[in-house]
Backbone and ligand atoms as CSV (ligand in chain L), in Angstrom:
chain,resi,resn,atom,element,x,y,z
A,1,UNK,N,N,242.500,-61.644,83.981
A,1,UNK,CA,C,242.693,-62.872,83.484
A,1,UNK,C,C,244.071,-62.754,82.856
A,2,UNK,N,N,244.935,-63.916,83.192
A,2,UNK,CA,C,246.437,-63.845,82.687
A,2,UNK,C,C,246.263,-64.076,81.129
A,3,UNK,N,N,247.469,-63.860,80.576
A,3,UNK,CA,C,247.482,-63.923,79.067
A,3,UNK,C,C,247.250,-65.269,78.533
A,4,UNK,N,N,247.759,-66.365,79.297
A,4,UNK,CA,C,247.853,-67.718,78.971
A,4,UNK,C,C,246.242,-68.140,79.016
A,5,UNK,N,N,245.742,-67.662,80.251
A,5,UNK,CA,C,244.406,-68.257,80.537
A,5,UNK,C,C,243.426,-67.599,79.299
A,6,UNK,N,N,243.720,-66.259,79.115
A,6,UNK,CA,C,242.842,-65.713,77.959
A,6,UNK,C,C,242.965,-66.422,76.661
A,7,UNK,N,N,244.203,-66.751,76.180
A,7,UNK,CA,C,244.307,-67.506,75.000
A,7,UNK,C,C,243.703,-68.838,74.991
A,8,UNK,N,N,243.686,-69.412,76.093
A,8,UNK,CA,C,243.092,-70.771,76.223
A,8,UNK,C,C,241.638,-70.454,76.002
A,9,UNK,N,N,240.997,-69.527,76.806
A,9,UNK,CA,C,239.536,-69.307,76.639
A,9,UNK,C,C,239.203,-68.995,75.227
A,10,UNK,N,N,240.038,-68.228,74.559
A,10,UNK,CA,C,239.769,-67.884,73.115
A,10,UNK,C,C,239.795,-69.166,72.211
A,11,UNK,N,N,240.778,-69.969,72.548
A,11,UNK,CA,C,240.915,-71.184,71.693
A,11,UNK,C,C,239.723,-72.037,71.841
A,12,UNK,N,N,239.297,-72.199,73.121
A,12,UNK,CA,C,238.028,-72.988,73.352
A,12,UNK,C,C,236.776,-72.403,72.713
A,13,UNK,N,N,236.633,-71.172,72.868
A,13,UNK,CA,C,235.578,-70.429,72.212
A,13,UNK,C,C,235.602,-70.621,70.724
A,14,UNK,N,N,236.653,-70.350,70.155
A,14,UNK,CA,C,236.897,-70.595,68.578
A,14,UNK,C,C,236.604,-72.000,68.190
A,15,UNK,N,N,237.052,-72.797,68.939
A,15,UNK,CA,C,236.909,-74.275,68.669
A,15,UNK,C,C,235.402,-74.844,68.652
A,16,UNK,N,N,234.701,-74.293,69.815
A,16,UNK,CA,C,233.362,-74.719,69.841
A,16,UNK,C,C,232.518,-73.926,68.814
A,17,UNK,N,N,232.953,-72.637,68.598
A,17,UNK,CA,C,232.207,-72.011,67.477
A,17,UNK,C,C,232.268,-72.693,66.219
A,18,UNK,N,N,233.394,-73.165,65.812
A,18,UNK,CA,C,233.615,-73.922,64.600
A,18,UNK,C,C,232.883,-75.210,64.585
A,19,UNK,N,N,232.955,-75.903,65.662
A,19,UNK,CA,C,232.139,-77.225,65.799
A,19,UNK,C,C,230.701,-77.026,65.625
A,20,UNK,N,N,230.174,-75.922,66.232
A,20,UNK,CA,C,228.789,-75.556,66.192
A,20,UNK,C,C,228.371,-75.244,64.744
A,21,UNK,N,N,229.302,-74.590,64.078
A,21,UNK,CA,C,229.070,-74.075,62.752
A,21,UNK,C,C,228.946,-75.362,61.723
A,22,UNK,N,N,229.945,-76.396,61.951
A,22,UNK,CA,C,229.991,-77.504,61.146
A,22,UNK,C,C,228.693,-78.279,61.373
A,23,UNK,N,N,228.360,-78.501,62.571
A,23,UNK,CA,C,227.113,-79.123,62.943
A,23,UNK,C,C,225.967,-78.539,62.312
A,24,UNK,N,N,225.733,-77.111,62.621
A,24,UNK,CA,C,224.524,-76.529,62.061
A,24,UNK,C,C,224.508,-76.587,60.566
A,25,UNK,N,N,225.734,-76.416,59.960
A,25,UNK,CA,C,225.880,-76.431,58.573
A,25,UNK,C,C,225.320,-77.754,57.864
A,26,UNK,N,N,225.644,-78.835,58.615
A,26,UNK,CA,C,225.291,-80.139,58.097
A,26,UNK,C,C,223.846,-80.574,58.355
A,27,UNK,N,N,223.213,-79.987,59.309
A,27,UNK,CA,C,221.904,-80.392,59.606
A,27,UNK,C,C,220.880,-79.378,59.020
A,28,UNK,N,N,221.062,-78.122,59.420
A,28,UNK,CA,C,220.143,-77.149,58.866
A,28,UNK,C,C,220.782,-76.258,57.781
A,29,UNK,N,N,220.827,-76.719,56.612
A,29,UNK,CA,C,221.606,-75.963,55.576
A,29,UNK,C,C,220.716,-74.715,55.429
A,30,UNK,N,N,221.463,-73.527,55.388
A,30,UNK,CA,C,220.721,-72.263,55.123
A,30,UNK,C,C,220.173,-71.620,56.345
A,31,UNK,N,N,220.058,-72.281,57.484
A,31,UNK,CA,C,219.330,-71.800,58.742
A,31,UNK,C,C,220.440,-71.583,59.779
A,32,UNK,N,N,221.725,-71.844,59.393
A,32,UNK,CA,C,222.839,-71.720,60.303
A,32,UNK,C,C,222.971,-70.369,60.870
A,33,UNK,N,N,222.726,-69.263,60.044
A,33,UNK,CA,C,223.007,-67.909,60.505
A,33,UNK,C,C,221.831,-67.617,61.484
A,34,UNK,N,N,220.628,-67.771,61.049
A,34,UNK,CA,C,219.455,-67.496,61.889
A,34,UNK,C,C,219.534,-68.158,63.219
A,35,UNK,N,N,219.985,-69.419,63.225
A,35,UNK,CA,C,219.865,-70.343,64.471
A,35,UNK,C,C,220.802,-69.693,65.480
A,36,UNK,N,N,221.859,-68.909,65.013
A,36,UNK,CA,C,222.923,-68.379,66.040
A,36,UNK,C,C,222.368,-67.069,66.669
A,37,UNK,N,N,221.373,-66.475,66.078
A,37,UNK,CA,C,220.948,-65.116,66.408
A,37,UNK,C,C,219.982,-65.020,67.460
A,38,UNK,N,N,220.371,-64.013,68.489
A,38,UNK,CA,C,219.230,-63.827,69.494
A,38,UNK,C,C,218.174,-62.805,68.913
A,39,UNK,N,N,216.860,-63.082,69.253
A,39,UNK,CA,C,215.836,-62.227,68.871
A,39,UNK,C,C,216.164,-60.740,69.181
A,40,UNK,N,N,216.503,-60.475,70.257
A,40,UNK,CA,C,216.801,-59.114,70.713
A,40,UNK,C,C,217.846,-58.380,69.860
A,41,UNK,N,N,218.938,-59.132,69.384
A,41,UNK,CA,C,219.839,-58.562,68.572
A,41,UNK,C,C,219.324,-58.265,67.156
A,42,UNK,N,N,218.517,-59.246,66.695
A,42,UNK,CA,C,217.896,-59.125,65.362
A,42,UNK,C,C,216.908,-57.817,65.458
A,43,UNK,N,N,216.279,-57.541,66.434
A,43,UNK,CA,C,215.409,-56.344,66.580
A,43,UNK,C,C,216.329,-55.099,66.551
A,44,UNK,N,N,217.380,-55.116,67.329
A,44,UNK,CA,C,218.284,-54.022,67.278
A,44,UNK,C,C,218.887,-53.762,65.867
A,45,UNK,N,N,219.182,-54.846,65.298
A,45,UNK,CA,C,219.769,-54.820,63.891
A,45,UNK,C,C,218.828,-54.201,62.844
A,46,UNK,N,N,217.646,-54.665,62.843
A,46,UNK,CA,C,216.757,-54.194,61.888
A,46,UNK,C,C,216.364,-52.711,62.112
A,47,UNK,N,N,216.221,-52.392,63.441
A,47,UNK,CA,C,215.986,-50.922,63.685
A,47,UNK,C,C,217.024,-50.089,63.244
A,48,UNK,N,N,218.290,-50.594,63.493
A,48,UNK,CA,C,219.394,-49.789,62.986
A,48,UNK,C,C,219.349,-49.513,61.419
A,49,UNK,N,N,219.067,-50.704,60.703
A,49,UNK,CA,C,219.012,-50.478,59.279
A,49,UNK,C,C,217.888,-49.654,58.819
A,50,UNK,N,N,216.673,-49.813,59.458
A,50,UNK,CA,C,215.538,-49.013,59.132
A,50,UNK,C,C,215.927,-47.440,59.511
A,51,UNK,N,N,216.505,-47.238,60.666
A,51,UNK,CA,C,216.905,-45.842,61.063
A,51,UNK,C,C,217.894,-45.401,59.967
A,52,UNK,N,N,218.774,-46.126,59.405
A,52,UNK,CA,C,219.766,-45.754,58.408
A,52,UNK,C,C,219.011,-45.359,57.161
A,53,UNK,N,N,218.077,-46.146,56.782
A,53,UNK,CA,C,217.262,-45.926,55.536
A,53,UNK,C,C,216.708,-44.488,55.676
A,54,UNK,N,N,215.940,-44.250,56.813
A,54,UNK,CA,C,215.205,-43.059,57.028
A,54,UNK,C,C,216.331,-41.814,57.107
A,55,UNK,N,N,217.487,-41.963,57.732
A,55,UNK,CA,C,218.593,-41.082,57.755
A,55,UNK,C,C,218.970,-40.679,56.375
A,56,UNK,N,N,219.110,-41.504,55.458
A,56,UNK,CA,C,219.519,-41.173,54.077
A,56,UNK,C,C,218.410,-40.724,53.326
A,57,UNK,N,N,217.196,-41.206,53.403
A,57,UNK,CA,C,215.966,-40.874,52.615
A,57,UNK,C,C,215.660,-39.322,52.962
A,58,UNK,N,N,215.687,-38.952,54.119
A,58,UNK,CA,C,215.161,-37.592,54.436
A,58,UNK,C,C,215.865,-36.424,53.544
A,59,UNK,N,N,217.228,-36.501,53.485
A,59,UNK,CA,C,217.834,-35.381,52.667
A,59,UNK,C,C,217.614,-35.670,51.150
A,60,UNK,N,N,217.334,-36.847,50.675
A,60,UNK,CA,C,217.000,-36.995,49.309
A,60,UNK,C,C,215.666,-36.416,48.977
A,61,UNK,N,N,214.684,-36.555,49.930
A,61,UNK,CA,C,213.340,-36.072,49.807
A,61,UNK,C,C,213.430,-34.569,49.636
A,62,UNK,N,N,214.255,-34.039,50.623
A,62,UNK,CA,C,214.513,-32.627,50.654
A,62,UNK,C,C,215.020,-32.077,49.443
A,63,UNK,N,N,215.843,-32.752,48.758
A,63,UNK,CA,C,216.399,-32.388,47.393
A,63,UNK,C,C,215.308,-32.442,46.448
A,64,UNK,N,N,214.519,-33.369,46.409
A,64,UNK,CA,C,213.401,-33.645,45.482
A,64,UNK,C,C,212.413,-32.498,45.602
A,65,UNK,N,N,212.205,-32.104,46.646
A,65,UNK,CA,C,211.255,-31.147,46.910
A,65,UNK,C,C,211.674,-29.654,46.808
A,66,UNK,N,N,213.087,-29.524,46.562
A,66,UNK,CA,C,213.664,-28.246,46.346
A,66,UNK,C,C,213.975,-27.596,47.643
A,67,UNK,N,N,213.747,-28.322,48.808
A,67,UNK,CA,C,214.014,-27.706,50.208
A,67,UNK,C,C,215.497,-27.802,50.503
A,68,UNK,N,N,216.298,-28.505,49.734
A,68,UNK,CA,C,217.686,-28.475,50.011
A,68,UNK,C,C,218.270,-28.316,48.648
A,69,UNK,N,N,219.542,-27.814,48.554
A,69,UNK,CA,C,220.218,-27.698,47.308
A,69,UNK,C,C,220.472,-29.004,46.590
A,70,UNK,N,N,220.239,-29.176,45.283
A,70,UNK,CA,C,220.501,-30.358,44.626
A,70,UNK,C,C,221.976,-30.623,44.492
A,71,UNK,N,N,222.453,-31.726,45.022
A,71,UNK,CA,C,223.821,-32.096,45.045
A,71,UNK,C,C,223.917,-33.527,44.625
A,72,UNK,N,N,224.446,-33.549,43.352
A,72,UNK,CA,C,224.564,-34.864,42.713
A,72,UNK,C,C,225.384,-35.951,43.415
A,73,UNK,N,N,226.525,-35.391,43.946
A,73,UNK,CA,C,227.500,-36.398,44.601
A,73,UNK,C,C,226.858,-36.887,45.905
A,74,UNK,N,N,226.219,-35.977,46.612
A,74,UNK,CA,C,225.664,-36.391,47.905
A,74,UNK,C,C,224.418,-37.352,47.538
A,75,UNK,N,N,223.724,-36.981,46.557
A,75,UNK,CA,C,222.561,-37.860,46.110
A,75,UNK,C,C,223.064,-39.338,45.851
A,76,UNK,N,N,224.137,-39.374,45.074
A,76,UNK,CA,C,224.681,-40.753,44.643
A,76,UNK,C,C,225.135,-41.517,45.944
A,77,UNK,N,N,225.758,-40.847,46.845
A,77,UNK,CA,C,226.231,-41.516,48.034
A,77,UNK,C,C,225.039,-41.898,48.950
A,78,UNK,N,N,224.057,-41.131,49.037
A,78,UNK,CA,C,222.869,-41.598,49.848
A,78,UNK,C,C,222.110,-42.669,49.065
A,79,UNK,N,N,222.016,-42.611,47.824
A,79,UNK,CA,C,221.330,-43.610,46.979
A,79,UNK,C,C,222.046,-44.968,47.239
A,80,UNK,N,N,223.341,-44.910,47.094
A,80,UNK,CA,C,224.153,-46.149,47.293
A,80,UNK,C,C,223.827,-46.692,48.713
A,81,UNK,N,N,223.863,-45.892,49.717
A,81,UNK,CA,C,223.671,-46.420,51.048
A,81,UNK,C,C,222.397,-47.036,51.084
A,82,UNK,N,N,221.369,-46.263,50.598
A,82,UNK,CA,C,220.027,-46.825,50.765
A,82,UNK,C,C,219.903,-48.270,50.028
A,83,UNK,N,N,220.471,-48.310,48.801
A,83,UNK,CA,C,220.412,-49.672,48.163
A,83,UNK,C,C,221.038,-50.779,48.991
A,84,UNK,N,N,222.150,-50.452,49.541
A,84,UNK,CA,C,222.920,-51.403,50.330
A,84,UNK,C,C,222.149,-51.747,51.561
A,85,UNK,N,N,221.520,-50.766,52.278
A,85,UNK,CA,C,220.830,-51.008,53.459
A,85,UNK,C,C,219.423,-51.772,53.115
A,86,UNK,N,N,218.893,-51.518,52.009
A,86,UNK,CA,C,217.682,-52.290,51.510
A,86,UNK,C,C,217.970,-53.814,51.446
A,87,UNK,N,N,219.352,-54.139,50.941
A,87,UNK,CA,C,219.594,-55.483,50.771
A,87,UNK,C,C,220.057,-56.066,52.103
A,88,UNK,N,N,220.283,-55.305,53.126
A,88,UNK,CA,C,220.615,-55.802,54.442
A,88,UNK,C,C,219.517,-55.980,55.341
A,89,UNK,N,N,218.335,-55.465,54.981
A,89,UNK,CA,C,217.064,-55.376,55.831
A,89,UNK,C,C,216.427,-56.756,56.275
A,90,UNK,N,N,216.259,-57.614,55.270
A,90,UNK,CA,C,215.577,-58.768,55.371
A,90,UNK,C,C,216.135,-59.688,56.577
A,91,UNK,N,N,217.332,-59.718,56.677
A,91,UNK,CA,C,218.035,-60.654,57.605
A,91,UNK,C,C,217.558,-60.266,59.102
A,92,UNK,N,N,217.182,-59.166,59.262
A,92,UNK,CA,C,216.713,-58.695,60.634
A,92,UNK,C,C,215.386,-59.285,61.058
A,93,UNK,N,N,214.562,-59.723,60.188
A,93,UNK,CA,C,213.306,-60.262,60.493
A,93,UNK,C,C,213.304,-61.805,60.730
A,94,UNK,N,N,213.785,-62.242,61.839
A,94,UNK,CA,C,213.881,-63.615,62.183
A,94,UNK,C,C,212.624,-64.136,62.935
A,95,UNK,N,N,212.397,-65.232,62.969
A,95,UNK,CA,C,211.126,-65.738,63.841
A,95,UNK,C,C,211.362,-65.536,65.201
A,96,UNK,N,N,210.276,-65.145,65.898
A,96,UNK,CA,C,210.437,-65.048,67.374
A,96,UNK,C,C,210.634,-63.583,67.661
A,97,UNK,N,N,210.443,-62.727,66.747
A,97,UNK,CA,C,210.621,-61.270,66.895
A,97,UNK,C,C,209.607,-60.422,66.595
A,98,UNK,N,N,208.288,-61.122,66.450
A,98,UNK,CA,C,206.988,-60.361,66.227
A,98,UNK,C,C,206.556,-59.515,67.401
A,99,UNK,N,N,205.826,-58.552,67.348
A,99,UNK,CA,C,205.181,-57.898,68.353
A,99,UNK,C,C,204.380,-58.796,69.227
A,100,UNK,N,N,204.700,-58.823,70.476
A,100,UNK,CA,C,204.038,-59.773,71.478
A,100,UNK,C,C,204.962,-60.833,71.811
A,101,UNK,N,N,205.979,-60.976,71.051
A,101,UNK,CA,C,206.947,-62.097,71.216
A,101,UNK,C,C,208.276,-61.502,71.910
A,102,UNK,N,N,208.479,-60.233,71.632
A,102,UNK,CA,C,209.681,-59.649,72.065
A,102,UNK,C,C,209.442,-58.120,72.446
A,103,UNK,N,N,209.848,-57.541,73.481
A,103,UNK,CA,C,209.581,-56.180,73.819
A,103,UNK,C,C,210.279,-55.128,72.769
A,104,UNK,N,N,209.328,-54.159,72.440
A,104,UNK,CA,C,209.899,-53.183,71.647
A,104,UNK,C,C,209.739,-53.477,70.134
A,105,UNK,N,N,209.124,-54.651,69.853
A,105,UNK,CA,C,208.921,-54.914,68.349
A,105,UNK,C,C,207.590,-54.316,67.932
A,106,UNK,N,N,207.542,-53.692,66.772
A,106,UNK,CA,C,206.394,-53.252,66.179
A,106,UNK,C,C,205.978,-53.969,64.865
A,107,UNK,N,N,206.676,-55.114,64.755
A,107,UNK,CA,C,206.383,-55.958,63.477
A,107,UNK,C,C,205.277,-56.843,63.775
A,108,UNK,N,N,204.176,-56.657,62.938
A,108,UNK,CA,C,203.005,-57.498,63.227
A,108,UNK,C,C,203.303,-59.055,62.892
A,109,UNK,N,N,202.657,-59.939,63.657
A,109,UNK,CA,C,202.988,-61.507,63.452
A,109,UNK,C,C,202.569,-61.754,61.952
A,110,UNK,N,N,201.693,-61.056,61.346
A,110,UNK,CA,C,201.460,-61.626,59.848
A,110,UNK,C,C,202.708,-61.436,58.945
A,111,UNK,N,N,203.656,-60.614,59.394
A,111,UNK,CA,C,204.936,-60.552,58.458
A,111,UNK,C,C,205.611,-61.876,58.418
A,112,UNK,N,N,205.412,-62.628,59.579
A,112,UNK,CA,C,206.115,-63.966,59.534
A,112,UNK,C,C,205.232,-65.183,59.061
A,113,UNK,N,N,203.893,-64.883,58.951
A,113,UNK,CA,C,203.035,-65.883,58.558
A,113,UNK,C,C,202.783,-65.694,57.093
A,114,UNK,N,N,202.703,-64.434,56.571
A,114,UNK,CA,C,202.582,-64.390,55.193
A,114,UNK,C,C,203.970,-63.758,54.551
A,115,UNK,N,N,204.948,-64.644,54.827
A,115,UNK,CA,C,206.237,-64.163,54.486
A,115,UNK,C,C,206.463,-63.864,53.020
A,116,UNK,N,N,205.748,-64.584,52.153
A,116,UNK,CA,C,205.759,-64.419,50.632
A,116,UNK,C,C,205.529,-62.959,50.240
A,117,UNK,N,N,204.443,-62.576,50.940
A,117,UNK,CA,C,204.141,-61.032,50.538
A,117,UNK,C,C,205.001,-60.006,51.195
A,118,UNK,N,N,205.501,-60.458,52.535
A,118,UNK,CA,C,206.310,-59.570,53.064
A,118,UNK,C,C,207.677,-59.341,52.198
A,119,UNK,N,N,208.116,-60.548,51.729
A,119,UNK,CA,C,209.289,-60.640,50.927
A,119,UNK,C,C,209.006,-59.678,49.508
A,120,UNK,N,N,207.915,-59.806,49.031
A,120,UNK,CA,C,207.509,-59.040,47.797
A,120,UNK,C,C,207.640,-57.468,48.173
A,121,UNK,N,N,207.173,-57.035,49.302
A,121,UNK,CA,C,207.276,-55.648,49.680
A,121,UNK,C,C,208.704,-55.263,50.006
A,122,UNK,N,N,209.515,-56.146,50.480
A,122,UNK,CA,C,210.930,-55.927,50.634
A,122,UNK,C,C,211.586,-55.815,49.331
A,123,UNK,N,N,211.177,-56.523,48.378
A,123,UNK,CA,C,211.842,-56.592,46.914
A,123,UNK,C,C,211.502,-55.237,46.333
A,124,UNK,N,N,210.268,-54.778,46.632
A,124,UNK,CA,C,209.885,-53.465,45.956
A,124,UNK,C,C,210.736,-52.335,46.507
A,125,UNK,N,N,211.118,-52.448,47.656
A,125,UNK,CA,C,212.004,-51.391,48.202
A,125,UNK,C,C,213.339,-51.607,47.623
A,126,UNK,N,N,213.816,-52.734,47.450
A,126,UNK,CA,C,215.112,-53.013,46.770
A,126,UNK,C,C,215.152,-52.564,45.400
A,127,UNK,N,N,214.113,-52.782,44.772
A,127,UNK,CA,C,214.120,-52.487,43.275
A,127,UNK,C,C,214.099,-50.968,43.114
A,128,UNK,N,N,213.361,-50.227,44.089
A,128,UNK,CA,C,213.210,-48.800,43.912
A,128,UNK,C,C,214.458,-48.137,44.298
A,129,UNK,N,N,215.327,-48.685,45.364
A,129,UNK,CA,C,216.495,-47.839,45.793
A,129,UNK,C,C,217.588,-48.320,44.761
A,130,UNK,N,N,217.474,-49.390,44.293
A,130,UNK,CA,C,218.608,-49.835,43.158
A,130,UNK,C,C,218.390,-48.957,41.936
A,131,UNK,N,N,217.055,-48.668,41.523
A,131,UNK,CA,C,216.787,-47.800,40.468
A,131,UNK,C,C,217.375,-46.379,40.643
A,132,UNK,N,N,217.169,-45.935,41.957
A,132,UNK,CA,C,217.698,-44.586,42.060
A,132,UNK,C,C,219.281,-44.528,42.227
A,133,UNK,N,N,219.722,-45.598,42.726
A,133,UNK,CA,C,221.253,-45.755,42.865
A,133,UNK,C,C,221.871,-45.753,41.399
A,134,UNK,N,N,221.238,-46.452,40.529
A,134,UNK,CA,C,221.785,-46.484,39.107
A,134,UNK,C,C,221.605,-45.233,38.457
A,135,UNK,N,N,220.582,-44.489,38.811
A,135,UNK,CA,C,220.288,-43.354,37.958
A,135,UNK,C,C,220.989,-42.030,38.636
A,136,UNK,N,N,221.326,-42.183,39.769
A,136,UNK,CA,C,221.660,-40.954,40.727
A,136,UNK,C,C,222.727,-40.172,40.092
A,137,UNK,N,N,223.729,-40.760,39.356
A,137,UNK,CA,C,224.835,-40.036,38.746
A,137,UNK,C,C,224.434,-38.981,37.695
A,138,UNK,N,N,223.212,-39.314,37.028
A,138,UNK,CA,C,222.843,-38.437,35.907
A,138,UNK,C,C,221.353,-37.812,36.141
A,139,UNK,N,N,220.653,-38.318,37.109
A,139,UNK,CA,C,219.277,-37.952,37.135
A,139,UNK,C,C,219.176,-36.385,37.279
A,140,UNK,N,N,218.235,-35.773,36.737
A,140,UNK,CA,C,217.972,-34.310,36.871
A,140,UNK,C,C,217.113,-34.028,38.202
A,141,UNK,N,N,217.157,-32.901,38.730
A,141,UNK,CA,C,216.436,-32.788,39.935
A,141,UNK,C,C,214.928,-32.866,39.723
A,142,UNK,N,N,214.545,-32.402,38.518
A,142,UNK,CA,C,213.010,-32.536,38.199
A,142,UNK,C,C,212.609,-34.063,38.117
A,143,UNK,N,N,213.483,-34.925,37.943
A,143,UNK,CA,C,213.102,-36.351,37.713
A,143,UNK,C,C,213.315,-37.117,39.121
A,144,UNK,N,N,213.751,-36.443,40.093
A,144,UNK,CA,C,214.088,-36.992,41.392
A,144,UNK,C,C,212.816,-37.460,42.039
A,145,UNK,N,N,211.812,-36.650,41.989
A,145,UNK,CA,C,210.510,-36.936,42.590
A,145,UNK,C,C,209.891,-38.200,42.364
A,146,UNK,N,N,210.126,-38.623,41.042
A,146,UNK,CA,C,209.515,-39.998,40.665
A,146,UNK,C,C,210.101,-41.068,41.479
A,147,UNK,N,N,211.505,-40.983,41.702
A,147,UNK,CA,C,212.171,-41.998,42.430
A,147,UNK,C,C,211.764,-41.953,43.912
A,148,UNK,N,N,211.679,-40.743,44.356
A,148,UNK,CA,C,211.345,-40.580,45.744
A,148,UNK,C,C,209.893,-41.151,46.057
A,149,UNK,N,N,208.987,-40.946,45.124
A,149,UNK,CA,C,207.608,-41.442,45.284
A,149,UNK,C,C,207.762,-42.907,45.236
A,150,UNK,N,N,208.402,-43.580,44.345
A,150,UNK,CA,C,208.530,-44.985,44.222
A,150,UNK,C,C,209.108,-45.660,45.505
A,151,UNK,N,N,210.171,-44.947,46.084
A,151,UNK,CA,C,210.807,-45.466,47.302
A,151,UNK,C,C,209.800,-45.249,48.510
A,152,UNK,N,N,209.379,-44.027,48.593
A,152,UNK,CA,C,208.414,-43.673,49.691
A,152,UNK,C,C,207.119,-44.622,49.646
A,153,UNK,N,N,206.751,-44.908,48.528
A,153,UNK,CA,C,205.512,-45.801,48.340
A,153,UNK,C,C,205.800,-47.265,48.806
A,154,UNK,N,N,207.154,-47.617,48.603
A,154,UNK,CA,C,207.477,-49.019,49.016
A,154,UNK,C,C,207.598,-49.033,50.530
A,155,UNK,N,N,208.099,-47.942,51.195
A,155,UNK,CA,C,208.124,-48.021,52.659
A,155,UNK,C,C,206.668,-48.048,53.244
A,156,UNK,N,N,205.868,-47.208,52.617
A,156,UNK,CA,C,204.461,-47.130,53.190
A,156,UNK,C,C,203.774,-48.332,52.981
A,157,UNK,N,N,203.871,-49.050,51.866
A,157,UNK,CA,C,203.128,-50.312,51.647
A,157,UNK,C,C,203.390,-51.310,52.625
A,158,UNK,N,N,204.720,-51.389,52.957
A,158,UNK,CA,C,205.104,-52.350,54.031
A,158,UNK,C,C,204.548,-51.954,55.368
A,159,UNK,N,N,204.830,-50.600,55.747
A,159,UNK,CA,C,204.359,-50.160,57.016
A,159,UNK,C,C,202.873,-50.433,57.289
A,160,UNK,N,N,202.061,-50.076,56.160
A,160,UNK,CA,C,200.584,-50.178,56.152
A,160,UNK,C,C,200.072,-51.559,56.636
A,161,UNK,N,N,200.890,-52.522,56.068
A,161,UNK,CA,C,200.408,-53.916,56.319
A,161,UNK,C,C,201.156,-54.544,57.554
A,162,UNK,N,N,202.319,-54.193,57.809
A,162,UNK,CA,C,203.222,-55.127,58.655
A,162,UNK,C,C,203.780,-54.312,59.918
A,163,UNK,N,N,203.633,-53.083,59.936
A,163,UNK,CA,C,204.022,-52.333,61.158
A,163,UNK,C,C,202.806,-51.831,62.001
A,164,UNK,N,N,202.902,-52.132,63.245
A,164,UNK,CA,C,201.876,-51.826,64.209
A,164,UNK,C,C,201.929,-50.323,64.344
A,165,UNK,N,N,200.660,-49.756,64.565
A,165,UNK,CA,C,200.470,-48.347,64.578
A,165,UNK,C,C,201.173,-47.698,65.831
L,1,HEC,C1,C,209.484,-54.959,53.888
L,1,HEC,C2,C,208.777,-54.032,54.793
L,1,HEC,C3,C,209.317,-52.639,55.278
L,1,HEC,C4,C,209.836,-51.829,54.268
L,1,HEC,C5,C,209.895,-51.905,52.821
L,1,HEC,C6,C,210.210,-50.616,54.986
L,1,HEC,N1,N,209.936,-50.784,56.423
L,1,HEC,FE1,FE,210.211,-49.433,57.770
L,1,HEC,N2,N,209.575,-50.860,59.115
L,1,HEC,C7,C,209.019,-52.106,58.839
L,1,HEC,C8,C,208.572,-52.719,60.118
L,1,HEC,C9,C,207.918,-54.046,60.112
L,1,HEC,C10,C,208.939,-51.806,61.134
L,1,HEC,C11,C,208.659,-52.089,62.577
L,1,HEC,C12,C,210.149,-52.737,63.099
L,1,HEC,C13,C,209.902,-53.305,64.551
L,1,HEC,O1,O,209.820,-52.388,65.568
L,1,HEC,O2,O,209.920,-54.537,64.603
L,1,HEC,C14,C,209.512,-50.694,60.591
L,1,HEC,C15,C,209.961,-49.577,61.159
L,1,HEC,C16,C,210.552,-48.448,60.748
L,1,HEC,C17,C,211.196,-47.415,61.466
L,1,HEC,C18,C,211.270,-47.302,63.082
L,1,HEC,C19,C,212.592,-47.957,63.378
L,1,HEC,C20,C,212.754,-47.976,65.029
L,1,HEC,O3,O,213.857,-47.637,65.455
L,1,HEC,O4,O,211.790,-48.295,65.628
L,1,HEC,C21,C,211.702,-46.542,60.554
L,1,HEC,C22,C,212.441,-45.206,60.888
L,1,HEC,C23,C,211.495,-47.064,59.325
L,1,HEC,N3,N,210.696,-48.171,59.334
L,1,HEC,C24,C,211.738,-46.342,58.083
L,1,HEC,C25,C,211.493,-46.939,56.856
L,1,HEC,C26,C,211.815,-46.241,55.541
L,1,HEC,C27,C,212.367,-44.748,55.545
L,1,HEC,C28,C,211.495,-47.081,54.506
L,1,HEC,C29,C,211.680,-46.899,53.072
L,1,HEC,C30,C,212.804,-46.228,52.593
L,1,HEC,C31,C,211.084,-48.358,55.222
L,1,HEC,N4,N,211.040,-48.127,56.482
L,1,HEC,C32,C,210.701,-49.463,54.450
L,1,HEC,C33,C,208.856,-52.592,57.672
L,1,HEC,C34,C,209.436,-52.021,56.451
């Protein structure tokens, strides 16, 4: 593609993107973001966030169990990452992405029909990871287990109800 052609294509794309944004914003307040999203992208996104949570949680569990050296700096970084990821997770659960609606999804349809309870379980995760993030700079190794149990319990509570076996 020539440079001139490319920049025209870009201009057209940007213009139509903005027009769609204005339109969506005026008609569906608050739904503009979700309306633009493809179900398969939302599935990839949430799996990425969940994989990230597990990635950081593993070494924290190991420290709590004494299976890895207690490292306060590493703990703080992982706790901050988990708190951030917890706040990013909800956005990945958009309508049309339940098991049976899209390949590869293990989210039971009830997550979308009982969304108030799903939201409560998400908030339990956010509360537990935020508590560890704020305590992580000073928490003793012996008290880490309580945080790990609270976080792990929030993962399990949601999985038991909303994740397909
Ligand atoms: C609010 C509900 C909820 C919470 C809280 C939650 N999960 Fe999940 N998790 C799910 C659901 C639903 C799935 C299935 C996702 C799908 O395939 O659609 C899942 C899937 C996963 C997966 C598999 C991802 C993949 O690639 O298929 C991992 C790993 C995971 N969760 C880890 C965790 C960890 C670790 C925690 C806690 C720190 C956690 N989850 C907390 C709902 C939750």
